[in-house]
N, C-alpha and C positions, 0 to 999 in steps of 0.2 A: 110677743117675746116672752120667754120663760125667765122669771127673775129668781125663782126659788124652786128647788126640786127636792122632795123628801124621798129618801131611799129606805125601804123597810128591809131589815136583815133577813127576813124569812121568805123563801120563794119555792122551796122544793121539799117533798116529803118522802122519806124512806123510813117507814116505821121500824124501829129497832136497830137502825144502822149506827146512830150516834149514841143512843141510850137504850136501856130496856124499854119495851113497848109501853109499860105502865107510865114511866116517866115522860116519854114522848107525848102521850095523850094528855097528861097533866099540863105539860108545857104548852101544848097546842090550845088547850082550854084557856090558859092564861093569855096567850096571844090573841085569841078570838075576842076575849073580854076587852083587852086593850084596844083592839081595832074598833069594836063597837063603841067604846067610850070616846075614841077620837071622832068617830062619825057623829055622835051626839054633840060633842064639844064644838064641832065646826059646822053644824047644821045651819046656823044663822049667818054664816059667811056667804059671800058671793059664790055662785055655783062653781066657778073655776078654782076656788080656794078650798072647797070642801074636801075632806079626806075621803078617799075611795079605796075600797078593798075588795079583793076577789079571793075566795078560799080555793086553793089549788087542789084540795083533796076532799071530796064529798064525805068520806068516812069520818072526817073530823068534826063535822057539824051535826051528825046523827046522834 
């Protein structure tokens, strides 16, 4: 049974739709850094409690 569910606010990428491209890429870099920090912070937890993340747009990690 799931006792806790974390919803992450970011799930779709339209570069330049909400902000100029430069700002979108800066924000995405911050989001990726935050996700990686959460992965590190939860690495010692049981497997089902570890933070998981999938980057939905490969261009953001290059």
